[in-house]
Phi, psi and omega in degrees: 000151181266156180253137180300135181304324181294320178294315179301315181295319182294316180293321179300312181296324179296315180295320180296319180296326180268357184054044182256146177284151181284061176269157184306317182295317181292322180292320178297319178296322178294322177297316180296322179295332179270358181075025182257146175240137185215146178289169179298320179294319178295322178296318179297319178295318180296318178298317179298316180296319181292321178297319179295322184281323185268333183238341182248220182251026176061221180298343181277350185304316179300325179290322183291333181262357179285126180299139175095346180279131182252332182217143173231125186235131181242123176244077182080187188285340188255353183235115173232120182247156176214160178237115178262017179104351180243022182103169183289139175221148182279132178269171179267014184271138177225157172260161180295314181199178180299324181299323181291325177294317180295320178299318179297315180300318181291323179291320177296320178297319178297322178296333178269003180078024181238168177247153179214104180204190183298329179284331177227080190279012175214156180212142176226109188206175179243131178281159179305332179285351184098350178292135179271124183252133167225134181213145174227148180228163174302146019266001183274357174219158182286340178207174177284129179240129180238131176237123181238122175259118186267122180289148177289141180263349182262150172270092181282134176254172175297328176297322177296316179296325178297314181292330180277356180087011181282343176199163179260173181299318177300318179298319179299317182296310184295321180291321176297321179299323177300316181292315182294330177276001179058043176278126176289135187215159172246142173248119184249161178161173179274181179296132178073016182277346179103021181299311182294320179299316180293315180298318179299317179293320180296321181296336176293345179271355179294155181301147183296338180270005183269145178258118182256123177248120185253133178243123183215159169287320178219147184289097179246323179290134183220066185287149176273082183213148186282339186231086182234131175245127182248129175241129183239137178290168181219130178285165177294154178280188184295339176272359180083014181241168174087011180290141172237114186268167176294331175298315176302315184290324177299318180293323177290322181298324181293344178264008184251021181050060179279138168277333175219126174261123184239127175251119185305315177207124178270121179208019181198210185297339180297346179300325180293317180295321178295311181297322178297317180297317181292341179262002182234040172095357180267075181284161176082006178287167181202162178200161172254148181220134174288120177201148182284339179202165177297326181295336180277349186299314179302318179294322179295314179296318180297321179295318178295318180293321180297319177295336180266002175103007179254125185288166186299312180302319180294319180297317179294321178296315177299320181295317181297318185272345184253330185249131181265320188217160176232129176249120180259138182246133180256148173234108185235148178265128181279173181297331180272007177093350179284158180260128177250124176248123183207152174291131182278325182168186179240131176242155179240158180258133178224161177291140182268217182298328176236155183300336182260027178234115181272133175239156182251128177246130174296131178252313182220135171243126181277129181287147179302149184210167168218109183289122178222111178062034178085000182236137181274172185298331181272011177083012184279114179256167180300320181295318179296316181299320181296317180291333184285326189242008174135181185289151174094158178288146180303134177081358181243320181283142175292155183301321181296331180294338181255027184300321180297320178293324177297315179297322181297325181295338179290334185251343181289144176274150178084172181273142171299154182303138173086355181223168171235126181289152173235178182296342179265013185298315180298320178297321178297316179298324176297317179297329182277001172115006177287136181299000000 
């Protein structure tokens, strides 16, 4: 049963005035003070609502705990949207009024140790639960807007992505080979394309004896690996002090004996520290970068490096010598309205017209697929993929174990099953261990 908004508001204000927790006894006393009578079932519902509002995320709490939801967006009191993995959809949740939305935004900001008021009308922070909070209030917006990014609770593997239709068996083999060969790589794509999900799954393919040190603004990467160290940045407090940047964390990570240095998302000065690490013996590192295509990655990296004080030729040189491959992820809407996120292919970096100019060459393009019962739409099965590219089952054999198969691909005519070769194919095979 639902509780009348007026009763909920009156009891809430009573508890706040007494600084009392929303426990059944305190709520019952507040009801009596208001002259209200309520059944046992109604009291239980009221306690649940008050706990969500005073200690949780209010009306949004059911969405935040629902499995599969990645984003919850609030546009004022009448619009609450969520993403269950198939794109944004409007939920049936509403707030009483604009004031209730603003109270929730301010309370969430306080839980993150930040302020949200007219003097500081926006906040970008992480809640103790790991949820990423962004909120804006008037006067810089017409209403209070709350954006919540919900971290994944599952350790997704490449096998999970294969079963969900996010990639095909050939893509799994080639991506696993990159990790096993310790090729340093960038994962590019747009917002919500699945860059972090793919990187997290790839890190699960790293050797069991490797130490992975992850540097992030917020804890989003969740690899299925036994030896993972996570370092998270921290924004300044209300006095403007105490910030810990990704640049700080990258430098600390290099002193922690990492076998792989991973930057969750490169978008600032930390790009220099990452490129420096990849050029000084820290192979196998990786990062995600916002870019519309793999070909745009060098320009994106150069722009970030230039803002940090590194000129374009130096940034391109560091990129050429430190990064081996780029994996681009696409986010496309299907005919039935669902969203498909999948790796588009693998590109390699080569010297351009001048030695200090990095260019991107397509090496492999993964053919569209639909995984059904372990077989893709083009009939590509795991056994076929294994025979096509070397010894061992796809995603299980180390890249070196399939060296004979890699060498064979240099002389075979036509494309291996499930992929289309590009001009950078030979360079990719070299990175994977072909002499």
